C-alpha positions, 0 to 999 in steps of 0.5 A: 499499499502506498504511503499517501494512499493510507495517509490521505485516503478518504474512508467516508465512501467505504463508510457509506458502503458499509452503512448500505450493507448494514441496512441491506442486512436488516432488510434481508433479515426481515425477508429471511423471517418472512420466508421462514415463517410464511413461505417455507412453513406454509409450504410444508403444511400445504397439501401438494399434488402433481407438478406442484408436489414435485417442482413448486414445493422444492422451489419454495424450499430452496427460495426460502433457503436462499433468503437465509443465505443472502442474509448471512452473506450480506451480514458477513460482507458488512462485518468484514468491510466494517472491520477492515475500515476500522483497522485501516483507520487505526493504521492511518492514525498510527502512520500520522503519529509516526510521521509527526514524531519524525517532524519533531526529530527533524525527519521528513517522510516522502512517498516515492510511489509503488509502495515505497517511501523515503525518510530523510533528515533535514539540513541545519540552517546553522551548519556552517558555524558548527565546529563539528561539521555536522550538517544534518538536523536529524539523527540517522538512528532515529531515521532508521527507527522511523523507517522501520515503524512506517514499514511495519505499519504499511505492511499491516495495512497492506495485509489487512487490505489484501486479505479483506479483498481475498476473503470477500472474493472467495466468499462471493465465489462460493456460490455460482448462483445465489448466495453463500452460507459462509458466516464471519464476524470480522475480517481477521477470522476469515483471514485466519481460516484461509491462512490455516487452510494454506498451512494444513494443505502444505503439511499434507503435501508431505505426510511422510514428514508429519510426526504424531504430534504434528498430526494431532495439531493438524487434526485439532486445527481441522476440527476447529475449521471443518465447517468453515466454507473458506477454510474447507475450499482453500484446503481442498484446492491447496492439496488438489484432488489427486493430492487429497487422495494420496494424502489419505492413502499415505496416512492409512498405510503409515498408521496401519495397525494403530492402537490406543491413542494413535488409533483414536487420533487417526479415527478423529482425523478421518472424521475431520477430513471427511467433514472438511471435504463435505463442506468444500463440496458445496462450493460452486466456485469455478476452481471447486467445480473443476476440483470435484470433476477431477476428483471423480476422474481419479476413481480408477487411478491406483493410489500407492503409498510411497513406502508400499512394496506392493504394486497394488494400491487402492482405487481412487473410488475406494479412497473417495468413499472411505472419506465420504462416511462423514458429513453431508456432501453436495447433491450434484457431486454425489449424483455425478460420483454415484452415476460412475460407481453405479455404472461400474457396479452394474456392469459386473452383475449382481454376483460379481460385485464383490470380485470387482471391488474386494478381491485382489485388494487384500492389503487395502484398509482405508478405515480406522475402525469398522470395515476396510473401505474396499467396497466403494459402494458402502461408503457411497451409501453412507454418504447418501444416507446423509443427503436424502435428496441425492438418495432419492436420485440414486434409487429413482430407477427401479433397475438400479434399486433392484440391482443394489438390493440383489448385490446384498446377497454377495457383499456386506453392503446391506446395512449401508444400503438400508440406511441410504434407502431409509434416507431416500424414502423418509427425507431425513438424514439417518441419525438426525432425530431433530429434523422435521420430515417433509411430506413424502413426494411422489418420487419417494412413495414410488421408491418405497413401493419398489422396496416393498415389492422387492421384499414381498417377492416369494423367491428371495425377497424375505432374504433382504431382511436378513442382510442388515436392513431389517431395522431400516425397513422398520423405520420406513414402515413406521414413516409410511404408516399413513400410506400403509393404513390408507392402502389397508383401509381402502378407498373412502377412508382418506378423511379418517387416515390423515396424510399429506403425502403427495401419493397417498395411494401409491403403495400396493396392498399385497406388497405392503402386507408381505413387506410387514410380514417379512420385516417383522421377523427382524427384532428391530424391524418388528419393534419399529413397526409396532412403534410406528403403528402405535404412534400413528393410531394414538395420534389419529385417535387424538386428532378425531377426538379433539376435533370431530369435524375432521370426519364428516360422519360420526366420530365413533365411525372414525374411531372404529376404522382406526382401531380396525386398521390397527388390528389388521397391521398388528395382526400381520406382525403377530402372525409373522412372529407366530409362523416363525416359531412354527418354522424354527424357534425365534430368538430369545425374548430378551433380544426382542425386549432389547430391540423394544428398548433401543427402538423406543429411545429412537422414537422417543427422541424423534417424536420430541421434535414436536412436528412431523416427528422426525423421520417418522412423518406420522401425522402431518398438519393437514387438512390446513387448520383442522388439526391446529386445535389438536396440536395446541393440546399437545397432539403431536407429542402428547398422547403418542408420547404416552404410548411410547412410554408404555411400550418402553416401560413395559407397562403391564396389561390390565388384569394380567399377571406380569404380562407387559405390552408386547413382551411375549411376542411369540404368543399370538393371543398376548400380542393381540391383547397388547395391541388392544390394550395400547389402542384403548389406553390411547383413546382414553388418554385423548378423551381425558386430555381434550375433555371429550364427551365420548363415553370411555367404557363405550369407546373401549368396547368399540375399539375392542370389537373393531380391533379384534375384527381387524385382527381376524381379517389380517389372518385371512389377508395373509392366507390370500397373499402369503404361503405360510407354514400354519396355513 
């Protein structure tokens, strides 16, 4: 920075720009609130169908998010500009003070252009009379000190100015269209993030020289900045796509067999590196677009550690997928990477996928912890489970879905595939129990229909449940309890079985019945179905009891339909367990009770979110205003929450000796008693909570008749569509 530019610079224009940005930020804050409270929330509650469900709702969601990002970016820009202006004014003050000190010492400072300046001493007017012959008024030592002070000040000002320009450009370049969600409170924090990224990228280019202490320090820095957009992009770009894959190849080779604290450090490093790259993947800058393209291009490259004696290293895809297990990656990036892997996997055929990815790579272990990362589809599926939108894209094709399900008989990818499918059909990141699930789209329902059809197939469909996907299938069934209930009840029950699904009639009754039957053979799957049915049934009962206008007939008729449906679904589950006992003895009841507990923890956390109950979109808020009154009374978490508590605590059935709800699953009669008791209790809870005029005893008797009727009907339904050992 030129001396005169700082000394005489007019910062008023910059001040006006900051004021404009601050005012813009306030306006965007109002727009952000309006977008969230009106646009987005109303869109979530609206009943979408057809093109609107597929296009308009997604557009509204993304538009609302853009307002939030616009506010974040404007706020960051305003704060960086304000902080930079304040710093430059401070440096100008320091410069003027230094020059003033020089004047008092008879020193002159002159700007010589191009960032240079000169400090000179003044000639003394009385020099001819000085016996010493000293012709200068100023002292050379003082001149040198002043020069150093000014150099330091100009250097700091230049750093402030340049780094501000750099981070502002990086910030704006983050999003090719729209706005960045990167948030910074001042210039210094943004500049530190960029500097830290450059330091770590330089270290990562020489992994063989990194000691354990340096790796630990590297990891701590990455943990601090892994969610920072500028840091993540600068690190990825600084290391380069090929360098990134080589870095992790070197690390896994050098620390193979790590134990104790070294193992924990490497686990943490893998997590933080994966999260950093996930953050970087959302950047739309031209440089990052090229980075992502080139990374995928390395999928078939053989990566060997520099000290490895084997000519066979790890495929680029194996390395990429091993780092994809943490964090949410950008949808477009996942789409492009998935297309390439799917094509290769399908080319090998279902039975040869293990040979394609695993055989011949015995020395590859890219994961510190469970697994070895040899099957890149496993890592991809984990990545898809963190991005529901990309998961939907992955399984929209029935051919692709059927292929991937078919490969589970020859690989160990079943659990990861189950999680990816769960994210696709529920719309919620697996493991995130705080998210509000949106209504199921037509694409999601279609995928769910294809899944139920695959599991329902008599020639091997049941085997899918045994490949580590039972729990995920159970969660899917719970999430689709509205659509399942409508399919079981038949046409005309739409105002009783409330749903805001874009395709409420998109499932097949026969497939759904067999799906429930087969999934119930898995302890976690069965427990999830029972929780889902209990929550949906209790919520429906509360809705109709709290607001009789939901159904234009008699409320008792609605209760009858709900109870009978509960009997059908619970009957299918109960008969599945009973049939399994005939074929071969089921696992000990302790295992199932453990599943009741673990699934209860999941559903209890999910339902505590209050609306949409997380990944189990059981009772959505439509028709528009009809359920609002029930929601005020604790509808979404009240009665259904008590239903979960009874299951988890093993509440004893009235009049029974030591018989707790669902604790004796192999006894068909006791399973029926559990379903009946749970439904009756939920109705009583709703009547009490909403001070309903309904008679409790009469309602309980109505539920008894209806549920038992549904239970009996379930046996006949199974006889019609399923070959059973008890038939």
